ZAMARGU-4260 file (C-alpha; in steps of 0.2 Angstrom, whole numbers, plus 5000, padded with zeros to 4 digits):
<rodrens>
0) 5000/5000/5000 | 5007/5017/4996 | 5006/5024/5013 | 5017/5011/5021 | 5031/5016/5009
5) 5029/5035/5011 | 5044/5041/5021 | 5034/5054/5029 | 5023/5042/5038 | 5037/5033/5044
10) 5042/5035/5062 | 5060/5044/5063 | 5071/5040/5077 | 5079/5053/5086 | 5097/5059/5084
15) 5108/5050/5094 | 5125/5057/5101 | 5140/5046/5099 | 5141/5044/5118 | 5124/5041/5123
20) 5109/5028/5119 | 5091/5032/5114 | 5087/5035/5133 | 5101/5048/5135 | 5111/5037/5147
25) 5129/5033/5144 | 5132/5020/5129 | 5131/5002/5135 | 5148/4994/5133 | 5151/4979/5122
30) 5141/4964/5128 | 5148/4947/5132 | 5141/4940/5116 | 5151/4951/5106 | 5167/4948/5116
35) 5164/4930/5114 | 5162/4928/5097 | 5173/4944/5090 | 5157/4950/5081 | 5158/4967/5072
40) 5142/4971/5062 | 5151/4974/5046 | 5152/4961/5032 | 5165/4964/5019 | 5161/4963/5000
45) 5142/4968/5003 | 5132/4979/4991 | 5117/4988/4992 | 5107/4980/4978 | 5089/4980/4983
50) 5084/4968/4969 | 5093/4954/4976 | 5083/4953/4992 | 5094/4965/5002 | 5090/4979/5013
55) 5089/4995/5005 | 5094/5010/5017 | 5094/5029/5016 | 5102/5040/5028 | 5089/5049/5038
60) 5093/5060/5054 | 5111/5061/5053 | 5115/5045/5045 | 5105/5033/5054 | 5098/5019/5042
65) 5080/5018/5039 | 5074/5002/5031 | 5062/5005/5017 | 5045/4996/5021 | 5038/4984/5008
70) 5020/4982/5004 | 5011/4969/5015 | 4994/4964/5020 | 4986/4972/5034 | 4983/4955/5043
75) 5001/4952/5043 | 5006/4970/5049 | 4993/4966/5064 | 5000/4950/5067 | 5018/4956/5068
80) 5013/4971/5078 | 5005/4960/5092 | 5021/4949/5092 | 5033/4963/5092 | 5038/4960/5109
85) 5037/4942/5109 | 5054/4939/5099 | 5064/4949/5111 | 5076/4944/5124 | 5072/4949/5142
90) 5078/4967/5147 | 5096/4966/5153 | 5100/4971/5171 | 5108/4987/5166 | 5092/4994/5158
95) 5083/4994/5175 | 5083/5012/5176 | 5068/5023/5176 | 5071/5030/5159 | 5072/5011/5153
100) 5055/5008/5162 | 5048/5023/5154 | 5053/5018/5136 | 5047/5000/5138 | 5028/5002/5134
105) 5032/5013/5119 | 5020/5010/5104 | 5034/5008/5092 | 5047/4996/5099 | 5057/4993/5083
110) 5064/5010/5080 | 5068/5012/5098 | 5077/4996/5098 | 5086/5000/5082 | 5091/5016/5090
115) 5101/5009/5104 | 5116/5006/5094 | 5124/5021/5085 | 5128/5017/5067 | 5143/5024/5060
120) 5142/5033/5043 | 5157/5022/5036 | 5149/5005/5041 | 5147/4993/5026 | 5129/4990/5022
125) 5124/4972/5022 | 5110/4962/5017 | 5107/4952/5032 | 5097/4957/5047 | 5106/4968/5059
130) 5111/4962/5076 | 5106/4975/5090 | 5116/4972/5107 | 5113/4953/5109 | 5098/4949/5098
135) 5094/4948/5079 | 5080/4960/5074 | 5065/4949/5071 | 5057/4959/5058 | 5064/4958/5040
140) 5057/4973/5031 | 5065/4968/5014 | 5054/4952/5014 | 5036/4952/5008 | 5032/4938/5020
145) 5041/4930/5033 | 5043/4913/5040 | 5026/4912/5050 | 5016/4924/5039 | 4999/4917/5033
150) 4992/4931/5022 | 4979/4921/5013 | 4976/4907/5001 | 4979/4916/4985 | 4995/4926/4989
155) 5002/4909/4997 | 4996/4899/4982 | 5005/4912/4970 | 5020/4915/4979 | 5022/4895/4981
160) 5020/4892/4963 | 5032/4906/4959 | 5045/4899/4972 | 5044/4881/4964 | 5044/4887/4946
165) 5059/4898/4948 | 5069/4882/4956 | 5061/4870/4941 | 5079/4868/4933 | 5087/4862/4950
170) 5073/4849/4952 | 5072/4840/4936 | 5089/4843/4928 | 5098/4828/4937 | 5086/4815/4930
175) 5088/4821/4913 | 5108/4818/4914 | 5109/4802/4924 | 5095/4792/4915 | 5102/4792/4898
180) 5120/4789/4905 | 5112/4773/4912 | 5105/4767/4896 | 5087/4772/4900 | 5075/4778/4886
185) 5063/4793/4886 | 5050/4783/4895 | 5062/4779/4909 | 5067/4797/4911 | 5049/4802/4912
190) 5045/4790/4926 | 5061/4795/4936 | 5056/4814/4934 | 5039/4810/4940 | 5047/4800/4955
195) 5058/4815/4958 | 5044/4827/4959 | 5034/4816/4970 | 5049/4814/4983 | 5053/4832/4982
200) 5034/4836/4988 | 5035/4823/5001 | 5052/4828/5008 | 5049/4846/5009 | 5033/4844/5018
205) 5042/4833/5031 | 5057/4845/5032 | 5046/4860/5034 | 5036/4852/5049 | 5048/4840/5057
210) 5066/4846/5051 | 5073/4863/5051 | 5056/4871/5049 | 5064/4883/5037 | 5056/4887/5020
215) 5068/4876/5010 | 5064/4865/4996 | 5071/4847/4996 | 5076/4839/4980 | 5090/4830/4971
220) 5106/4840/4974 | 5120/4842/4962 | 5132/4836/4976 | 5126/4818/4972 | 5128/4819/4953
225) 5146/4816/4953 | 5146/4800/4963 | 5131/4794/4953 | 5140/4797/4937 | 5156/4787/4945
230) 5144/4773/4950 | 5136/4773/4933 | 5153/4772/4924 | 5160/4759/4936 | 5171/4745/4926
235) 5159/4731/4931 | 5144/4740/4922 | 5153/4744/4906 | 5151/4727/4898 | 5133/4724/4904
240) 5120/4718/4890 | 5102/4720/4891 | 5092/4733/4902 | 5106/4742/4910 | 5095/4755/4917
245) 5087/4744/4930 | 5102/4736/4935 | 5113/4751/4938 | 5097/4760/4946 | 5096/4747/4959
250) 5114/4748/4962 | 5113/4767/4966 | 5097/4764/4977 | 5107/4752/4988 | 5121/4765/4990
255) 5109/4779/4993 | 5100/4770/5007 | 5115/4766/5016 | 5123/4782/5015 | 5106/4791/5021
260) 5105/4779/5035 | 5123/4786/5040 | 5117/4804/5038 | 5102/4801/5049 | 5113/4794/5062
265) 5124/4808/5060 | 5110/4821/5064 | 5099/4812/5076 | 5114/4806/5087 | 5119/4824/5090
270) 5136/4821/5082 | 5131/4835/5069 | 5130/4848/5082 | 5148/4844/5088 | 5154/4845/5071
275) 5146/4862/5068 | 5161/4869/5078 | 5172/4864/5063 | 5161/4870/5049 | 5162/4888/5045
280) 5159/4899/5030 | 5178/4898/5024 | 5174/4879/5023 | 5157/4879/5016 | 5161/4891/5002
285) 5175/4882/4992 | 5166/4866/4995 | 5150/4871/4987 | 5159/4881/4974 | 5169/4866/4969
290) 5152/4856/4966 | 5148/4869/4952 | 5165/4871/4944 | 5168/4851/4943 | 5156/4849/4929
295) 5165/4861/4916 | 5169/4846/4905 | 5151/4841/4903 | 5142/4859/4901 | 5148/4868/4886
300) 5154/4853/4876 | 5137/4846/4876 | 5128/4862/4872 | 5141/4864/4857 | 5132/4851/4848
305) 5120/4863/4843 | 5128/4880/4847 | 5115/4892/4839 | 5101/4885/4850 | 5112/4884/4866
310) 5120/4901/4865 | 5103/4909/4862 | 5096/4901/4878 | 5112/4907/4888 | 5110/4925/4881
315) 5092/4926/4885 | 5095/4921/4903 | 5109/4933/4904 | 5099/4948/4898 | 5083/4943/4909
320) 5093/4941/4925 | 5105/4955/4923 | 5100/4968/4911 | 5080/4967/4914 | 5082/4962/4933
325) 5074/4979/4938 | 5060/4979/4926 | 5043/4976/4936 | 5027/4969/4928 | 5012/4972/4940
330) 5024/4975/4955 | 5034/4959/4952 | 5051/4958/4944 | 5046/4944/4932 | 5062/4944/4921
335) 5073/4942/4936 | 5063/4929/4945 | 5058/4918/4930 | 5074/4920/4920 | 5078/4903/4918
340) 5060/4896/4913 | 5058/4910/4901 | 5074/4907/4893 | 5070/4889/4891 | 5052/4892/4884
345) 5058/4905/4871 | 5073/4894/4865 | 5061/4879/4864 | 5048/4888/4854 | 5062/4894/4842
350) 5069/4876/4840 | 5051/4870/4836 | 5049/4884/4823 | 5065/4880/4815 | 5061/4862/4815
355) 5045/4864/4806 | 5052/4876/4794 | 5064/4863/4788 | 5080/4871/4794 | 5086/4855/4803
360) 5083/4841/4789 | 5092/4825/4789 | 5097/4828/4770 | 5094/4809/4765 | 5102/4801/4779
365) 5093/4786/4787 | 5089/4792/4804 | 5083/4775/4810 | 5101/4768/4808 | 5111/4770/4825
370) 5124/4783/4823 | 5138/4771/4828 | 5132/4759/4813 | 5132/4773/4800 | 5146/4770/4786
375) 5146/4788/4780 | 5156/4800/4791 | 5145/4815/4784 | 5128/4806/4789 | 5136/4801/4806
380) 5140/4819/4811 | 5125/4827/4802 | 5112/4816/4810 | 5120/4818/4828 | 5119/4837/4826
385) 5101/4838/4818 | 5095/4826/4833 | 5102/4839/4845 | 5094/4854/4837 | 5077/4847/4832
390) 5062/4849/4845 | 5053/4833/4839 | 5066/4819/4843 | 5059/4814/4860 | 5043/4803/4860
395) 5042/4804/4879 | 5026/4815/4880 | 5017/4804/4868 | 5022/4788/4877 | 5018/4794/4894
400) 5002/4789/4902 | 4990/4802/4909 | 4991/4795/4927 | 5005/4786/4936 | 5008/4784/4954
405) 5026/4781/4959 | 5028/4768/4972 | 5043/4760/4982 | 5055/4747/4974 | 5047/4751/4957
410) 5064/4746/4948 | 5066/4731/4959 | 5075/4726/4975 | 5090/4737/4979 | 5108/4730/4978
415) 5120/4734/4991 | 5138/4736/4987 | 5149/4741/5001 | 5162/4751/4991 | 5148/4761/4982
420) 5140/4764/4999 | 5156/4770/5007 | 5158/4782/4992 | 5140/4789/4995 | 5143/4790/5014
425) 5157/4803/5011 | 5147/4813/4998 | 5131/4813/5010 | 5142/4822/5023 | 5147/4834/5010
430) 5128/4837/5007 | 5125/4840/5026 | 5139/4853/5025 | 5130/4861/5010 | 5114/4861/5021
435) 5122/4870/5035 | 5126/4884/5025 | 5108/4885/5018 | 5100/4883/5035 | 5111/4899/5041
440) 5109/4910/5027 | 5090/4907/5025 | 5087/4910/5043 | 5094/4927/5043 | 5081/4931/5029
445) 5066/4925/5035 | 5068/4919/5055 | 5069/4929/5071 | 5086/4921/5074 | 5097/4907/5067
450) 5093/4889/5073 | 5100/4881/5087 | 5113/4868/5085 | 5100/4855/5089 | 5088/4861/5076
455) 5102/4859/5063 | 5106/4842/5069 | 5087/4838/5068 | 5087/4845/5050 | 5101/4835/5045
460) 5094/4819/5052 | 5078/4821/5044 | 5087/4824/5028 | 5094/4808/5030 | 5078/4799/5032
465) 5071/4809/5017 | 5086/4802/5006 | 5080/4784/5012 | 5064/4788/5004 | 5072/4793/4989
470) 5082/4778/4988 | 5067/4766/4990 | 5058/4775/4977 | 5073/4776/4965 | 5076/4794/4961
475) 5094/4790/4957 | 5101/4802/4970 | 5099/4808/4988 | 5087/4822/4994 | 5094/4838/5002
480) 5090/4856/5005 | 5094/4863/4988 | 5108/4877/4988 | 5097/4888/4976 | 5085/4891/4990
485) 5094/4905/4997 | 5094/4914/4981 | 5077/4911/4977 | 5071/4917/4994 | 5081/4933/4992
490) 5075/4937/4974 | 5056/4932/4977 | 5056/4940/4995 | 5045/4925/4999 | 5049/4916/5015
495) 5033/4909/5021 | 5033/4891/5026 | 5015/4890/5022 | 5019/4895/5004 | 5033/4882/5003
500) 5020/4868/5010 | 5006/4873/4998 | 5018/4872/4983 | 5024/4854/4989 | 5006/4848/4988
505) 5005/4855/4971 | 5021/4847/4967 | 5014/4830/4973 | 4998/4831/4963 | 5009/4836/4947
510) 5019/4820/4950 | 5004/4810/4948 | 5001/4817/4930 | 5012/4806/4919 | 5011/4819/4905
515) 5020/4832/4916 | 5035/4820/4918 | 5034/4816/4899 | 5034/4834/4895 | 5050/4838/4905
520) 5058/4823/4898 | 5056/4830/4881 | 5067/4844/4884 | 5080/4843/4870 | 5097/4838/4877
525) 5106/4854/4871 | 5094/4864/4881 | 5098/4853/4896 | 5116/4856/4894 | 5112/4875/4893
530) 5102/4875/4908 | 5116/4865/4917 | 5129/4878/4912 | 5118/4892/4921 | 5113/4881/4936
535) 5131/4876/4939 | 5138/4894/4937 | 5125/4900/4950 | 5129/4886/4961 | 5148/4891/4961
540) 5143/4909/4965 | 5132/4904/4979 | 5145/4894/4987 | 5157/4909/4986 | 5144/4920/4993
545) 5145/4913/5010 | 5162/4921/5012 | 5151/4938/5016 | 5150/4932/5034 | 5169/4932/5035
550) 5182/4945/5031 | 5184/4941/5013 | 5199/4953/5012 | 5209/4944/5025 | 5225/4937/5018
555) 5222/4921/5029 | 5205/4918/5021 | 5212/4922/5003 | 5226/4910/5004 | 5214/4896/5011
560) 5200/4898/4998 | 5213/4900/4984 | 5222/4884/4989 | 5206/4875/4992 | 5198/4879/4974
565) 5215/4876/4965 | 5218/4859/4973 | 5200/4855/4970 | 5203/4856/4952 | 5221/4850/4951
570) 5221/4835/4962 | 5206/4827/4953 | 5213/4830/4936 | 5229/4821/4942 | 5218/4805/4946
575) 5206/4807/4932 | 5220/4808/4919 | 5232/4795/4927 | 5235/4780/4915 | 5225/4787/4901
580) 5232/4786/4884 | 5229/4801/4873 | 5217/4798/4858 | 5213/4781/4865 | 5196/4773/4858
585) 5185/4772/4874 | 5168/4766/4874 | 5163/4781/4887 | 5159/4797/4880 | 5173/4810/4882
590) 5162/4821/4894 | 5160/4805/4906 | 5178/4800/4906 | 5183/4809/4922 | 5171/4797/4930
595) 5180/4781/4925 | 5194/4784/4936 | 5191/4769/4947 | 5198/4758/4933 | 5214/4766/4930
600) 5218/4778/4945 | 5235/4780/4954 | 5230/4772/4970 | 5234/4753/4968 | 5235/4740/4982
605) 5230/4722/4983 | 5213/4726/4988 | 5202/4730/4974 | 5188/4738/4984 | 5199/4750/4992
610) 5207/4755/4976 | 5190/4759/4970 | 5185/4769/4985 | 5201/4779/4986 | 5202/4783/4967
615) 5184/4788/4966 | 5184/4799/4981 | 5200/4808/4977 | 5193/4812/4960 | 5179/4822/4967
620) 5182/4840/4967 | 5171/4844/4982 | 5179/4831/4993 | 5197/4838/4990 | 5190/4856/4992
625) 5182/4851/5008 | 5197/4842/5015 | 5209/4857/5011 | 5197/4870/5018 | 5193/4861/5034
630) 5211/4857/5039 | 5217/4874/5036 | 5203/4884/5042 | 5204/4874/5059 | 5222/4874/5062
635) 5229/4892/5055 | 5226/4905/5069 | 5213/4918/5066 | 5200/4927/5075 | 5182/4922/5075
640) 5177/4938/5066 | 5190/4935/5053 | 5185/4916/5051 | 5167/4922/5050 | 5162/4908/5063
645) 5143/4904/5061 | 5133/4911/5076 | 5120/4899/5081 | 5106/4903/5094 | 5110/4897/5111
650) 5097/4884/5117 | 5094/4893/5133 | 5090/4910/5124 | 5079/4900/5112 | 5068/4893/5126
655) 5065/4910/5133 | 5060/4918/5117 | 5043/4914/5111 | 5046/4919/5093 | 5061/4907/5092
660) 5050/4892/5099 | 5037/4896/5086 | 5050/4897/5072 | 5058/4881/5076 | 5047/4872/5088
665) 5039/4855/5082 | 5021/4856/5078 | 5006/4845/5085 | 5015/4844/5102 | 5028/4832/5094
670) 5042/4841/5103 | 5035/4836/5120 | 5040/4818/5116 | 5058/4823/5112 | 5062/4835/5126
675) 5074/4824/5134 | 5084/4823/5117 | 5092/4841/5119 | 5104/4839/5105 | 5090/4838/5091
680) 5079/4852/5097 | 5078/4869/5105
</rodrens>
């Protein structure tokens, strides 16, 4: 509403002298919390771009920052006003003066509370909630709806659909890569896509109610893609005849189930709460960035099969997300939010029109003959290119039924192989590290405080149970909190838990429609590669963005990040190239050759299984980045502020604050059953 954003109607805090607080008493000295953590409310590298979900401040009254108020429903405003005192810490002993007691019943507590701390004009603006004294400000004016907001069915439905549509690429791209690699056809791809949508909806509902309770969509993470491709290209599977897809899928299911049980044990045993002391932004940042950077050999080489289609798609996404990001349509930045779906739709339509116009003809080559059996070198190359460019090569949409219900063990009984399970267990821990960063970043956007270590452990444990479901249903990967959640929340400014839950319900319904899975499975492979280039680049950037919680300009952190990223690329290259003969005729496509390292790696002992595990793990970029970063960050001296140590909410403080209990407490009185398990709750 216009009056909410009018600066004249906004309460203006009184000027603050440098040596006094808002009550006129001497300024309060630094609290024990600040001394204990070394916190200084300044994050290096932050910008003031309001279109990326950041706080937009303008200096008013002597340089005091005032946060621009966004349009919200009146019901949400009244609810926040009624709870404005609920999310605060009890008054400190030093505030028991008459002036403090007089200021307590003030009708506008937020400006008064914000004015307790004088802000220096040279402070670096940041996109995260400010910390005032010992508490996080519980309201986030840059968000349209926060964690517990319920603005109504229509807004929740609209923003929930928007949230999932903007993350569509992250949900469906992995099946479009691994199913063809396993030898599956278009119908198999359609079934796996429907299964992924179904499991994503179920696990998101579980996580939003019984896990971290943050608005994080669960789905197949790119963290699991590299180990899945390594298992698919294992030496024992290269000579298989018949239906390779189901056989390899059962091997993947067994490895995922074992690794998921390990992750659930890691979370619910409380061990994850102890390991949080070692996991900080300098560790999370290069680990997640290495996941995105590791697939450089697959992205553009695949897109180059039809360069004119792939480049148009990349350019459209760049134009929408960067050059048109500030263009609003009916108050919504459509181009920024829907950059990926819009780029895909326009490129797909262009490919269809060119196909119908005859631009991609086969020129007399017999398309029914397999490419490998064609005698003519011209036809072999031409047919491969035309199939990449044409929009009618997939028959997944026609062959898909209208209704399909995904069920457990639909591919058969899982096969358990100990060496593949060990590889997946290590990767599941990397996935948990990724989720720790997502929990912290998203909580600063939508919640009153970051979660407690117990809530983080509870979320990691439930992610393990959700991955067990993914293994039983056969999605080909584990289930985890998608890293792209944080970017989507910041862009859409939607942090309501109800919106994500409603979107998860819609996702379950769509998964039952076989035509939806068939439509997604019919996306041309060159467009899939283009989407992957965009998503992997975004993943690398989101990983590096965790450095904003630390001093990114510190020489200590620069050296650690540089070493972690370099060795994450160089060490796996050594393992992947060891023993390979240049220009050798391999049955594995060149873009999958980095994942056949188990058959020729440098680690060689008399135990074949140990060779497989070591050669495979040391060829993963994310594993090397994590090992280098966690060792250096926890052994090289540095202050907590310099390292950017994650600040989690103390359990004692969380129990005293009703707002924190409402944010992270389990619903339906389930929390009462687990009060004795302190390491998985508040």
